[in-house]
C-alpha positions in Angstrom: 25.3 11.0 15.8 25.3 8.1 13.3 21.5 7.9 13.4 21.3 11.6 12.4 23.6 11.1 9.5 21.8 8.0 8.3 18.4 9.9 8.6 19.7 12.9 6.7 21.1 10.7 4.0 17.9 8.7 3.7 15.9 11.9 3.5 18.1 13.3 0.7 19.0 10.1 -1.3 15.8 8.1 -1.3 13.7 10.8 -3.2 16.5 11.4 -5.7 16.8 7.7 -6.4 13.0 7.4 -6.7 12.9 10.3 -9.1 15.6 8.9 -11.3 14.0 5.5 -11.5 10.6 7.0 -12.4 12.1 9.2 -15.1 14.1 6.3 -16.6 11.1 4.0 -17.0 10.6 3.1 -20.6 7.3 2.8 -22.4 6.5 -0.1 -24.7 3.6 1.7 -26.2 5.7 4.0 -28.4 9.0 5.7 -28.6 9.3 9.5 -28.9 9.5 10.1 -32.6 9.0 13.1 -34.8 7.4 11.3 -37.6 6.1 12.9 -40.7 3.6 10.5 -42.1 0.4 10.3 -44.1 -1.2 8.5 -41.2 -3.2 10.2 -38.4 -1.2 10.8 -35.3 -1.9 10.7 -31.5 0.5 12.7 -29.4 0.2 11.8 -25.7 1.7 14.1 -23.1 2.1 12.2 -19.8 3.9 12.1 -16.5 4.9 9.1 -14.4 3.7 10.9 -11.3 0.2 11.6 -12.5 -2.7 9.2 -11.6 -4.9 10.2 -14.5 -1.8 9.6 -16.8 -1.4 6.1 -15.4 -5.1 5.5 -16.1 -4.8 6.7 -19.7 -1.6 4.7 -20.2 -3.5 1.5 -19.4 -6.3 2.5 -21.8 -3.9 3.3 -24.6 -1.8 0.1 -24.0 -5.1 -1.9 -24.3 -6.6 -0.1 -27.3 -3.7 1.1 -29.4 -2.4 -2.3 -30.7 -5.7 -2.6 -32.7 -4.9 0.7 -34.5 -1.1 0.6 -34.8 -1.2 0.1 -38.5 -3.5 3.0 -39.1 -2.4 5.6 -36.5 1.0 6.8 -35.2 1.4 7.2 -31.5 4.0 9.4 -29.9 4.3 9.5 -26.2 6.0 12.5 -24.6 7.0 12.4 -20.9 6.7 16.1 -19.9 9.3 15.9 -17.1 12.2 14.5 -19.2 13.6 18.0 -19.8 14.6 17.4 -23.4 14.5 20.2 -26.0 12.2 18.2 -28.2 9.7 17.8 -25.3 9.8 21.5 -24.5 9.2 22.4 -28.1 6.2 20.1 -28.3 4.8 21.5 -25.0 5.0 25.0 -26.4 3.7 24.0 -29.9 0.6 22.4 -28.5 0.2 24.7 -25.5 0.1 21.8 -23.0 -0.6 23.1 -19.5 -1.7 19.9 -17.8 -1.3 16.1 -18.1 -2.5 13.9 -19.5 -3.1 15.8 -22.7 -3.8 13.9 -25.9 -3.6 15.7 -29.2 -5.1 13.9 -32.2 -4.0 15.0 -35.7 -5.5 14.0 -39.0 -3.4 12.6 -41.9 -2.7 16.2 -43.0 -1.2 17.1 -39.6 -4.1 19.3 -38.5 -5.3 19.0 -34.9 -8.8 17.5 -34.9 -9.2 16.7 -31.2 -7.6 17.7 -27.9 -8.3 15.7 -24.7 -7.2 17.0 -21.3 -7.6 14.6 -18.4 -8.6 11.0 -18.3 -11.6 9.7 -20.4 -13.3 6.4 -20.6 -12.0 3.7 -22.9 -15.1 3.7 -25.1 -14.8 7.5 -25.7 -11.1 7.1 -26.6 -11.9 4.4 -29.1 -14.6 6.6 -30.7 -12.0 9.4 -31.1 -9.5 7.1 -32.7 -12.0 5.7 -35.1 -12.9 9.2 -36.1 -9.3 10.0 -37.2 -8.7 10.1 -41.0 
């Protein structure tokens, strides 16, 4: 009887704890900010459970520090359930992750990237932002 109770508790509690831990992980790349700026912007929609997102996170963490004075990065975890996130998902019509939206300094979308891309290609897109 005790084994059954322990098994049921583990089956129910372990996934819940894992989900909470994955959703509370913080990103040191950028905080979620709704910035109006004269700088170009990169909006990155991501999920902690997505392998392509993890690959793009590594690329962004490696590349972005070189451009942080020229480009604003906003990272939006799609599963956080916040109203701001839902508004941005609708605004940019995000249907899969990772999705990266690149905006010029006037706030106009100049590039949309869906899925993982090579580091060199990502750098080219950043350099093309004005």
